[in-house]
C-alpha positions as CSV (number, residue, x, y, z in Angstrom):
1,M,5.1,4.1,-18.6
2,S,2.6,1.9,-20.3
3,L,-0.8,1.7,-18.8
4,P,-2.8,-1.5,-18.2
5,T,-5.2,-2.5,-20.9
6,S,-7.2,-4.9,-18.7
7,H,-8.3,-5.4,-15.1
8,T,-9.7,-8.0,-12.8
9,I,-13.2,-7.3,-11.5
10,A,-15.9,-9.0,-9.5
11,I,-19.2,-9.4,-11.4
12,V,-22.6,-11.1,-10.8
13,P,-23.8,-12.7,-14.0
14,E,-27.0,-13.8,-12.4
15,P,-28.5,-12.6,-9.1
16,G,-28.1,-14.9,-6.1
17,G,-26.1,-15.7,-3.0
18,P,-22.4,-15.0,-2.4
19,D,-21.4,-17.8,-4.8
20,A,-23.0,-15.8,-7.6
21,I,-19.9,-13.5,-7.5
22,K,-17.4,-14.3,-10.3
23,I,-13.9,-12.9,-10.7
24,V,-13.2,-12.2,-14.4
25,E,-10.8,-10.3,-16.6
26,R,-12.1,-7.4,-18.6
27,A,-10.7,-4.8,-21.0
28,L,-10.1,-1.6,-19.0
29,P,-12.5,1.2,-20.1
30,K,-11.0,4.3,-21.7
31,L,-10.1,7.0,-19.2
32,G,-12.4,10.0,-19.4
33,D,-11.2,13.6,-19.4
34,D,-12.4,14.2,-15.8
35,E,-11.4,10.8,-14.5
36,V,-8.4,9.2,-12.7
37,L,-7.1,5.6,-13.0
38,I,-6.2,4.1,-9.6
39,R,-4.0,1.1,-9.0
40,T,-6.1,-0.4,-6.2
41,V,-4.6,-1.2,-2.8
42,A,-8.0,-2.0,-1.2
43,C,-11.7,-1.7,-1.8
44,G,-14.6,-1.6,0.6
45,V,-17.5,-4.0,0.9
46,N,-20.9,-2.4,1.7
47,K,-24.4,-3.5,2.3
48,P,-25.6,-2.1,-1.0
49,D,-23.2,-4.5,-2.7
50,T,-25.1,-7.4,-1.3
51,F,-28.4,-6.0,-2.4
52,E,-27.0,-5.6,-5.9
53,R,-25.7,-9.1,-5.8
54,M,-29.3,-10.3,-5.1
55,G,-30.7,-8.2,-7.9
56,F,-32.5,-5.7,-5.6
57,Y,-30.2,-2.7,-6.3
58,P,-29.5,-2.2,-10.0
59,P,-26.6,0.1,-10.8
60,P,-27.5,3.5,-12.3
61,A,-27.2,4.0,-16.1
62,G,-23.6,4.4,-17.2
63,A,-22.1,2.8,-14.0
64,P,-18.9,0.8,-14.5
65,E,-19.4,-3.0,-14.7
66,G,-18.9,-4.9,-11.5
67,L,-19.5,-4.7,-7.8
68,G,-17.9,-2.1,-5.4
69,L,-18.6,1.5,-4.5
70,E,-15.2,2.6,-3.0
71,A,-11.5,2.0,-3.3
72,S,-8.1,3.3,-2.3
73,G,-4.8,3.2,-4.1
74,V,-2.2,5.0,-6.1
75,I,-3.1,7.1,-9.2
76,E,-1.6,5.6,-12.4
77,A,-3.0,8.2,-14.9
78,V,-5.3,11.3,-15.0
79,G,-7.6,12.6,-17.7
80,R,-6.6,15.7,-19.6
81,L,-8.9,18.0,-17.5
82,V,-7.8,16.8,-14.1
83,K,-5.8,19.4,-12.3
84,D,-5.9,18.3,-8.6
85,F,-4.2,14.9,-8.9
86,K,-1.2,13.4,-10.6
87,P,0.3,9.9,-11.0
88,G,1.8,8.7,-7.8
89,D,-0.8,10.3,-5.5
90,D,-2.3,8.2,-2.7
91,V,-6.1,8.5,-2.9
92,C,-9.4,7.0,-2.0
93,A,-12.5,7.4,-4.2
94,L,-16.2,6.9,-4.3
95,V,-17.3,5.1,-7.5
96,T,-20.7,4.0,-8.9
97,G,-19.5,0.5,-9.6
98,G,-16.4,-1.6,-10.4
99,G,-14.7,-1.0,-7.1
100,Y,-13.8,-4.6,-6.5
101,S,-10.9,-4.5,-9.0
102,D,-7.1,-4.2,-9.2
103,F,-7.6,-1.0,-11.3
104,V,-10.4,1.4,-10.7
105,I,-11.5,4.4,-12.8
106,A,-13.1,7.2,-10.7
107,K,-14.4,10.7,-11.3
108,A,-11.8,13.2,-10.1
109,G,-14.5,15.1,-8.2
110,S,-15.3,12.0,-6.2
111,T,-11.7,11.3,-5.4
112,L,-9.9,12.5,-2.3
113,P,-6.3,12.5,-1.1
114,A,-5.8,9.6,1.3
115,P,-5.5,10.9,4.9
116,K,-2.0,10.8,6.1
117,K,-2.8,9.5,9.6
118,I,-4.1,6.1,8.4
119,D,-2.7,3.5,6.1
120,L,-3.8,3.2,2.5
121,V,-5.7,-0.1,3.1
122,A,-7.8,1.5,5.9
123,A,-8.5,4.5,3.7
124,A,-10.6,2.2,1.4
125,G,-13.1,2.0,4.2
126,L,-13.8,5.8,4.2
127,P,-15.5,7.0,1.0
128,E,-18.9,5.2,1.0
129,T,-19.5,5.6,4.7
130,V,-18.2,9.2,5.1
131,F,-20.0,10.5,2.0
132,T,-23.2,8.8,3.3
133,V,-22.9,10.2,6.8
134,W,-22.0,13.7,5.7
135,A,-24.8,13.9,3.2
136,N,-27.4,12.5,5.6
137,V,-26.5,13.5,9.1
138,F,-24.8,16.9,8.4
139,Q,-26.3,18.0,5.1
140,A,-29.9,16.7,5.3
141,G,-30.1,16.3,9.1
142,K,-28.3,19.6,9.8
143,L,-26.6,18.2,13.0
144,K,-25.1,20.9,15.1
145,A,-22.8,20.9,18.1
146,G,-24.7,20.4,21.3
147,E,-27.5,18.5,19.7
148,T,-28.3,14.8,20.2
149,L,-27.7,12.2,17.5
150,L,-29.2,8.7,17.6
151,V,-27.5,6.2,15.3
152,H,-29.1,2.9,14.6
153,G,-26.9,0.0,13.6
154,G,-24.1,1.7,15.5
155,S,-21.5,-1.1,15.1
156,G,-21.7,-1.3,11.3
157,G,-19.6,0.6,8.8
158,I,-22.1,3.5,8.6
159,G,-22.7,3.4,12.3
160,T,-19.1,3.5,13.5
161,T,-18.5,6.3,11.1
162,A,-21.6,8.3,12.2
163,I,-20.7,7.9,15.9
164,Q,-17.2,9.3,15.4
165,M,-18.2,12.1,13.1
166,G,-21.1,13.1,15.4
167,K,-18.8,13.1,18.4
168,A,-16.1,15.1,16.5
169,A,-18.7,17.7,15.6
170,G,-19.6,18.2,19.3
171,A,-22.9,16.3,19.4
172,R,-24.1,14.0,22.1
173,V,-24.3,10.6,20.4
174,F,-26.4,7.6,21.3
175,A,-26.5,4.3,19.3
176,T,-28.3,1.0,19.1
177,A,-26.6,-2.3,18.6
178,G,-27.4,-6.0,18.7
179,S,-25.0,-7.4,21.3
180,A,-23.2,-6.4,24.4
181,E,-19.8,-6.5,22.5
182,K,-21.2,-4.2,19.8
183,C,-22.6,-1.8,22.4
184,A,-19.1,-1.7,24.1
185,L,-17.5,-0.8,20.7
186,C,-20.0,2.0,20.1
187,E,-19.2,3.5,23.5
188,H,-15.5,3.1,22.9
189,L,-15.9,5.1,19.6
190,G,-17.6,7.9,21.4
191,A,-21.3,7.1,22.0
192,E,-22.5,8.4,25.4
193,R,-24.8,5.4,25.6
194,A,-25.1,2.4,23.5
195,I,-28.5,0.6,23.7
196,Y,-28.8,-3.1,23.4
197,Y,-32.0,-3.1,21.4
198,R,-32.8,-6.8,22.0
199,E,-33.2,-6.2,25.7
200,E,-33.7,-2.4,26.2
201,N,-36.3,0.1,25.0
202,F,-34.4,2.8,23.1
203,V,-37.5,5.0,22.9
204,E,-37.6,5.3,26.7
205,I,-33.8,5.8,27.0
206,I,-33.6,8.5,24.3
207,N,-36.6,10.4,25.7
208,E,-35.1,10.3,29.2
209,A,-32.1,12.0,27.6
210,G,-34.3,14.7,26.1
211,G,-35.0,13.2,22.7
212,A,-32.9,13.0,19.6
213,D,-32.4,16.0,17.3
214,V,-31.2,13.8,14.5
215,I,-31.9,10.1,13.9
216,L,-30.0,8.1,11.3
217,D,-31.9,5.0,10.5
218,M,-31.4,2.1,8.1
219,V,-33.8,-0.3,9.8
220,G,-37.2,1.1,8.8
221,G,-40.3,-1.1,9.5
222,P,-41.3,-0.7,13.1
223,Y,-38.5,1.7,13.8
224,V,-40.2,4.5,11.9
225,Q,-42.8,4.9,14.6
226,K,-40.2,4.4,17.3
227,N,-38.1,7.1,15.7
228,I,-41.0,9.5,15.7
229,D,-41.6,8.8,19.4
230,S,-37.9,9.2,20.2
231,A,-37.4,12.5,18.3
232,A,-37.0,15.9,20.1
233,F,-39.1,18.9,19.1
234,R,-38.3,19.8,15.5
235,G,-36.1,16.7,15.2
236,R,-34.9,15.4,11.9
237,I,-35.2,11.7,11.0
238,V,-33.0,10.6,8.0
239,Q,-33.8,7.2,6.4
240,I,-31.0,5.6,4.4
241,A,-32.3,2.0,4.1
242,F,-35.2,-0.3,5.1
243,L,-33.7,-3.6,6.4
244,Q,-37.1,-4.4,8.1
245,G,-39.3,-3.1,5.3
246,S,-40.3,0.2,3.7
247,R,-44.1,-0.3,3.9
248,I,-45.3,0.7,7.4
249,E,-48.3,1.7,9.4
250,A,-47.6,4.7,11.6
251,D,-49.4,7.3,13.7
252,L,-48.2,10.7,12.3
253,M,-49.9,12.9,14.9
254,R,-46.7,13.1,16.9
255,L,-44.9,14.1,13.7
256,M,-47.2,17.1,13.5
257,L,-47.2,18.0,17.1
258,K,-43.4,17.8,17.3
259,Q,-42.9,19.5,13.9
260,L,-40.6,16.8,12.8
261,T,-38.9,16.3,9.4
262,I,-38.6,12.8,7.9
263,T,-36.4,12.6,4.9
264,G,-34.3,10.1,3.0
265,S,-31.8,9.8,0.2
266,T,-29.6,7.6,-1.9
267,L,-26.0,8.4,-2.8
268,R,-25.0,6.3,-5.7
269,A,-27.3,7.9,-8.4
270,R,-26.5,11.5,-7.4
271,P,-25.0,13.6,-10.2
272,D,-21.3,14.0,-10.3
273,H,-21.4,17.7,-9.3
274,E,-23.2,16.9,-6.1
275,K,-20.7,14.2,-5.2
276,A,-17.9,16.7,-5.9
277,A,-19.5,19.2,-3.6
278,L,-19.7,16.5,-0.9
279,A,-16.1,15.6,-1.4
280,L,-15.0,19.2,-1.0
281,A,-16.9,19.6,2.3
282,I,-15.5,16.3,3.5
283,R,-12.0,17.3,2.7
284,Q,-12.4,20.6,4.5
285,T,-14.2,19.2,7.6
286,V,-13.9,15.5,8.1
287,W,-10.2,15.0,6.9
288,P,-9.0,17.3,9.7
289,W,-10.8,15.1,12.2
290,I,-8.9,12.2,10.9
291,E,-5.6,14.1,11.0
292,T,-6.2,15.0,14.7
293,G,-7.2,11.4,15.7
294,Q,-10.9,12.2,16.3
295,F,-12.0,9.7,13.7
296,T,-10.5,6.4,12.5
297,P,-12.2,3.9,10.3
298,E,-13.1,0.7,12.2
299,I,-11.8,-2.3,10.2
300,H,-13.3,-5.7,10.9
301,S,-11.4,-7.8,8.4
302,V,-9.3,-7.7,5.2
303,L,-9.7,-10.5,2.6
304,P,-8.1,-11.0,-0.8
305,L,-10.3,-10.0,-3.8
306,D,-10.7,-13.7,-4.8
307,K,-12.5,-14.2,-1.5
308,A,-15.2,-11.6,-2.3
309,A,-17.9,-14.3,-1.8
310,D,-16.6,-14.9,1.7
311,A,-16.7,-11.2,2.4
312,H,-20.4,-11.2,1.4
313,R,-21.1,-14.1,3.6
314,L,-19.6,-12.1,6.5
315,M,-21.8,-9.1,5.5
316,D,-24.9,-11.3,5.2
317,A,-24.3,-12.8,8.6
318,G,-24.4,-9.4,10.2
319,E,-22.0,-10.4,13.0
320,H,-19.2,-8.1,12.0
321,S,-18.3,-4.7,13.5
322,G,-16.9,-2.0,11.2
323,K,-15.7,-2.3,7.7
324,I,-14.9,-5.4,5.6
325,L,-12.2,-4.8,2.9
326,L,-10.8,-6.6,-0.1
327,T,-7.3,-6.4,-1.5
328,P,-6.4,-7.3,-5.1
């Protein structure tokens, strides 16, 4: 079987709004010894993609050209050192770039067999969010059964994933969201209480529940102090983005008195061996949750690849719930 020599990808020649995205044809890079070539069925759209489009999130050195951090599909070819996958396997993969494409090259260590309980299109909505939640809530945040997890932005891709994974792990889950409909979705997915942050004080509600042992936050700004005030004794606050700013003024006395931990991380620039270790843990722990129906990716919409600009408009508007996907 002859392999493709070119692929269609979405690039951003100059930073800007959604219309800055251009769909172009490029020569397909040579497949590395530890890589797999995937014929794409779908790819996920994530908030970091919009930051990259605007010029605020440059790709790490050596990243493939183009937007996109995750994809699902069927393996077309494998590098000579790859032992765990073969052509014809259904997979989903985390990539450092180039995910918006009809053919994607991924590291074998960041590739996972597609869960059998969901379709291959929906599987494209798993890698970026599941890797992020596992690394931050479970690895950095050390969430345990019986503890309380607070998820900000509960109706987004990360949020809907964190709610379901926290619930599957046996935690009490609370979430914040920006509308009554989004709050209803969070509770449908397993949140004990979803807090409409425009009208309710989440600090008071969380403290009445005993405080949060782990807080997953992508808001930053004024939420940093509110998270400190909401955390339980020896709680862990994990920061993954700063939608309302990374420069803050905060009173850290409560951090000392409560013996809190505040940490943060990024996923994209992590070395390959760390991503491979995350993938192994996810396959052992999270995939069984999917197989038993405890976790299903929440899909908002599926658009064709040539409508990538429209997908970014949806993401920028912030009115969606769950994942936005593209299909070649």
